[in-house]
N, C-alpha and C positions, 0 to 999 in steps of 0.2 A: 568384432566380440567389443573392443573399446569405449564407441559411445555408448552399450549399452548399461556398462559400467560405471560411464561418470553419469547417468540416467537413476543408478541405483541407488549413486551415492546422493543424488536428491529430491526420488520417493523415500531412503527412508529417514533423513534431515524434517519431510514433510510430515512422516509417518509420528514425529517423535515430537509434532509442531498440535498433531490433533489435539490431545487433552487443553490445550489453550484455546482449540477455534471452539470445541467443546458447551468449557465450562467458562471461559471467556468471554467478560460481559461485551465487550467489543469488538470480537475477534471472529463472529461466525460466518463471515465473507470467506473468511480463508480458508475454506471448502474447494475455492472455484478457481483456487490461480494454481494449482500443481496440472491442472484440468488446463487449464490456459495458457500457462507455460510452457508447456510439453507440448498446445499445437504450434505456441507461436515460435520454438526453438526448431522443431522441425520441418517450419516452412521456413528457417533461417539458414539452414544446413542444407534443403534442396536449391535454395539461392545463392549459394557457398558451392556446391557443387558444380552448378549450371550458369556458373560465370563466365560469360564470353572476354577473354583478352586476359584473364588473371593470369599472373606471373609463376610456376609453376611453383605449389609449395612443398618446402621443406620436412623428409619423414623422419620416424623418430630414429636415432642412431645411439643406444645404450653403451655405445663401447665410445662418443665423444664425452672428456669429462665433465665438460656445462650440463649436458642433457645426465650423467649418470646423477651430480647434483643437485637437479632439478630433482629427478625421479625419489634421490632421496629424502629432499626434504618434501615431496608429494607424498610419501610414506610415511615420513613419523607426523607427520599431522594428521594423516588419517590409522595411526598405534595411539594417540592422542584420544578418540572417539572411542574407546572403551571406558578410559576413568570414564570419560564425559557422560556417555551412557546412566555410566553405573549412578551416577550423582540425580541424573534428570530418571530411571525409574524410581528413584527413592524421594525424592521432591520437583514432581512435574509442574509444579508455580511457581518455581526459583525457574530467573530468564536470564541470570547470567552465561550458566551451562549452553542455555538455550545460543544466543548471539552469535558463544566462545565459537561449539558448531557448529553455528552458520559459515561462519566468519575460516574455519578450516576445511569447509565444503568449497568454501566460493574459491580459497588459495591454492584446493589441490586439484581440484578442476579445472580450476586455470590456468595454471601452469602442466596442467599433462596433457590439455589440448595444445598449449603454445607450442610443448617441443615438439608435436607430436603431428599438428598441423599448419604449427607457425605463428607467432604476434599479433599477425593483422585479424588471423583466424579467432583468435583470444579475445580479441578485442571485438570484434562483429559478433560475438553472444550475448554482450557488455548487456545492452539494456535486454535482454530478455533475464539474466540475471538480477537486475535493479527490481524489474516488475515482482520477479518470487521473490524480494524481498519485503515487499508490502505483507505477505503475507505474514512474519516472525512479529512477534508481540512485542510492542520499547516495553523497556524495564521501567521496573517499576515507577520509579523513583520520578521518572521525567513523566511518563504516563500520567501522573496525579499529579503534579506539577501543570505539565498538558491539561487538566479537568479542570483546577481549579481557573486556571485562567480564562481558558471560555468560557466557564460555567459565567465568572464575573463581568466580560463580555456579554454575553448572550444578554447577560440583566441589562444592563445599562444602557443596553442598543435599545429595548426591547422600552425604559421607563420614555427615552428618548422621544421612542415612536410614539406613543403616548400620551406622551407632549405636545408631539406636534398636532395631533390629533385633540384638544383642547382637553384635555383629560390629567388634570394634578396626581397623577400619580407618581408613588414618593419610594425610593430606594432603603431600604434597610439592610443592611449583607447580603443576601441570594433571595429576598424576599423583595416582593413588588405590592406596596400597602394602598387601597385605594377607602378613604371610608374608616369604614369599620371591616375592612373582606382584606383575605391578602390572599399573596400565590407566592407560596417555596417554588425556586428553579432551582429541581436535584439535577443530581449530580448528570443521571442518565437526556436532561433536558440540555447538558452543552455545548450537546453536536460532533463531542468526540466520537463516536460510534459513524455519524455521518460522513464528515472530513478525512476518516481512513480508509471507508466505505471506497470516496469520493477519491483517493486520491490513488487507492489502487487500481480504479476503473481511467484513473486519467494516464496510470504509465501503462493501460492496457490501451486505451484509444492511441496511445502517439508509438507505441511498437504496431500497433494495427494497419495503421496511417502511413507508418515509415518518415514522421518527423523528425526534422532535425532535433537538435537535442534542441534549442534556444526557444523551438514550439512549444516544445516534453516541460522546457520547465515553466513556460507563460501559461500552459496547458495543468498542471500543477496548481501556481499561482491561483488562474482562475477556479480550479477545484475551491479551493480553502475558503473565496473569496463568496462562493455559490454555497456551500456549506452554512459560512457565516451565516447571509442574507437569509437563505430558506430556514436558518431553523432561528434567525432572531424573527420571522415572518410566524412559523410553528408555535412559537413560546408566546408572540402578540397576541396570533386566535385563542390559543389555549388560556389565557389569563382573558382577553375578555370574556370567554365565554364562563370562567368560573366570574367573576367577580357580576356578567349580569343574570348568569342563570345556576351559578350554583358547582359545590366542586364535585359531587355527581355526573353533571352533566360535562365538567371538564374531563374527566376520566375516563369516559363512554368514548369522548371523540380523539381521546390521547392517539392512540395508535393507528388510526384512519387520517389525524391530521399531518403524523411523522410519514409516513409511509408517501402524501401526496407531497409532501414537503422533499423527501425524497429524489423523487421521481422529476419534481421539476429542476433540480439542482442539476443532477442526473441529465435529462434530457439542452438542460444551457451547455452543459460539460461535452454532449457529443456537438451540438453547433458550436459551439467555440474548438474544438478538434476537429470538424472537417475545414468551418475559416483559415486554420492553418495549419490545412496537406499541403502538403506542395504539386501546383497544375500537375507534374511531366513523374510522376511517381519511380513510371521504370528506368528513369536517366537516375535517380538518386540512388533506387537500390543499385544499378550500377557501382556506380560511382564507388558506393559504401562496400561493396566486395572489391 
């Protein structure tokens, strides 16, 4: 019964994130995360149950002071969800309550899991928790600062590509200018959507292929590099189309170019994940259990 209760806490949290996924400009990939996280958690639960040679795991003992304190902390955190849920319902776009909601659920679930099956088992599910957090929207101030930084980076790199190709393109703010024609690189072209989606994919591939933590961090770095590189190529292509054939042609090519850039980046990310995969996956899994 307890595993279903812990799963229900996560499902309720994901349900609270649905408005952000539906109406947020960069988070529509979030609908995939609960399904994938459930599958990954189920797989880890099976591995934990079938682990050969693992020491016996301690059971929950409410009579012990430590267990009672842990249970009290978890219960207090869950009670705090009631006023948080009222705030979330009144203003679904306000992100700090959502982040605090996620922190409380994460802490409560891992505390209960630790006292029920041991800290070792609680830590064993940490990679799934990290993956689940990829669906949580960033705080608005951080998100906007990231968008501005990425937009400036993409514009600057795109200009360098034009210069290497022998075209004297100038950069004015977030605008590329060639002669009398100008191209505005909007926030949607910053690559933030690709980066967030690819980071989610990197965390998923890392867990799917049982990568070690250093390899997972390297895969996340690869996702960031692939997103910036492919989005710069996309911005260069669209700017070239607009310079040569006009704004209407660039607008028509906008979505296909974005889909192609993301597909290339995702394939490169999966290839990197396969290269980072340990040779003896079964041995790694048993050691981690």
